[in-house]
N, C-alpha and C positions, 0 to 999 in steps of 0.2 A: 539069520534075520534077528537083529536086536529089538525087542519091544520095551517099552516102558511098563512097569508095573501099575496095573489099573488100581485106583484109589476106590475101592467099593463104597467106603464110608461116606466119603464126600459126595459121590454121585447119588447115593441113596438120600442123605439130606436134601441135596439140590431138587430132587424128584418130589420129596416131601413139601418143600417150601413151594415149589412150582403148582403142586395139587392144591395146595391151601389158598394159594394166590387165583387159581382160576374157579375155587369154589366161592372165595369172597367176591369175585366180579359177577358170579352168576346168582349170588344172593343178595346183591347191592350194597354189600359192605364196602366196597370199592366203587367209587361212583366218579363221573367226570371231573368232579371238584377236587378229588384226591391227588396228591402228589407222593409218589412212592419213592422214598431214600433208603438205599440199602443199609446204611448204618443204623437208621431208626428200626427197620424192620428186623435186623439183625439183633439188636437189643431186646426188641418185643418178643422174639422168638427164643432169645437167650442161646444164641448160636455164632460162629463165626460170620464174618460177611462173605466169606468166598461162597458157599453154597446159595446165598441170597442172591449174589451178583450172577451166578450161573442161571438161576431160576429166571431172573429179571431178563437177561440177556436172550434167553430162550423166548421168553413172550415177545421181545422186541423183534427178534427173528421172525416169528409167527405173524407180526402185524398186529399184535394185541395192543402192546404197548409202544410208546414213542418217548423220546427224549424230551422232558419238560424245558421250556425256556430258561426257568428259574434253578434247573439242576434236578436230576432225578428223573424218575418217568411218570406219565400219565397215560391213561386210556387213549389209544389212538383213534382219531376221528376220520371217518370216510366221507369224501364228498360224493356229489351225486354220480360223477364219471366213474368212480372207483366202484360203487354200489352196482352201477349197469354193467360193469365188466365182470363181477362177481356173479350176476344173475346170468349173464351172457355164457359163463364158464358152467354154471349149474344147467342150463338148457342143454349144451353141448353134450354133458356127461349123462345127466338123466334122460336126455331124448335119444342118446343111442342105447341105453340100457332098455328104453321102451320098445325101441326098433328090435331088438333082440328078443325081448319077452314076446313081441307080437308074432315072431317065427317060430319060436319054440315053447311058449308056455303051454302047459297041459292044464287041463281042467282042475287038478288038484292044486296046481301052483296059484291059479285065479281064487280058489276056495280058501286057500290060505291067507291071500293078501285081502280079500274081503273081510275075513274073520279078524284079521290084526287090526283092520280100519275100523272096524264097528268097536272094537275093544279100546283102541287107544283114543278114539273119540268119544267114548262114554266119559267125560269128565264131569265131577262134581265140585262146584266151587272152584274152578281151576284158578291157578296164578299164570303169570306170564310165563314163568318156568314151565309150568306144566304143558302149555300150548306149544312152547318151543321143543320140549323133550317127545310130545306126542308128533309133532311135525317131523322131527328127526327120524323117529322110529319108522315112521309111515315110509317116507322116502327112501330110507336105506334098506327098508324090506323089498323094494323094488330092485335095487341095486343088487343085493344079495341073491335074489331070485335069478336075476340076469346072469349070474356066475361068471362076471368078468372080475378077476380079482384086481386088475390094474384100475378099471373104473372105479370100483370100490375104494382103493386108496385114494385116488382123487377126490372122490365124495368126501371121505373122511377129513382130507385136508381142509375142505370148504367147511364143512358141517360141525367138525370134531372139536373146535377150539373155542375158547371164551369170547372170541370176538365175534363170531356168529351169534352167540347169545346177547351180546352187548348192542349189535345191529339190529337183531330181531326185536329187542324190547322197545324199539321206536313205535312198534305196530300198535302197542297199548293206547297211544294217544290218538287213535282214531277207533278203530275196531277190532280188538285182538280176536275176538271169535271168528272173524272172516278170514284168520290166517289159516284156518282148517281146510277152507276151501270145499271143494267137492272130490275128495280122493276116490270115491267108489266110480266116478266117471273115468278115471285113469285106468281101472280095471277093465271096464267096460270097454274101452278104447282098445286096450290089448287084445282083448277077447275077440274083436273083429278078425284078428289076424292081418290086418291091413297096416302094413309099416309106416304108411303115409299119415294115416289117421292116428295111429299110437304116437308118432313123433308131433304132429301138430296140436295134439290134445295135451302132451305134456309141455309143449313150449307156450301154449296158451294159458295152461295153469301157472307156469312160473311166470309168465308176463303179468298175470294178474297179482302174483305175489310181490313182484318189483314195484307195480303201480301203487300197492298198499304201504310197500316199504317207503317210496318216495314221499307219499301223503303223510306217512308218520313223521318223516324226517323234517318235512316242512312246517309240521305242528310244533316239534321240538324248536326249531328255529325261531318260531314266532311267539314261543311261550316266554 
């Protein structure tokens, strides 16, 4: 079997560029108004265009960027139908995790979840990013405790990229504090041991998040 030599240096640079772009999106240094051009980014970073192109293409593949009409890339925009599909996927993945937990969760698992929720929701002068990270950590904790690595991988695909934050940030146009919802009620639902109660509670919680998301997007559109 003949394999080509791996160019580790180029891949390392591409990963660094990717990480910097994700950080810039989450810190609002890159906004809807910006157009990302590989030549300009390469000059700013003082590197060749190849790793920049790889990073940009990776973000396009992940749905974070899209090709701009005037050339280069810009942040992708999701319409209401796509947002609904995203939340439907969340309900399917996280709802199944809730079912698993309702059957198998022990008291120490429930205690760990309650402690993590209280800790993550104890925010002082939080930013939109703080709310996003707290939400992701809380929901990911349920997935970890469910113990299904395939469900966790799917969760990370939805929550783990810059697009998730870019979309989430629209909620700040309504009432960002509502994004935390009532996560302790999710633990209470699991504690009943009733898979139907657990599933319906998680589905309702995610539906509330979707409703808040749509309200925020409407505010953005009318602004």
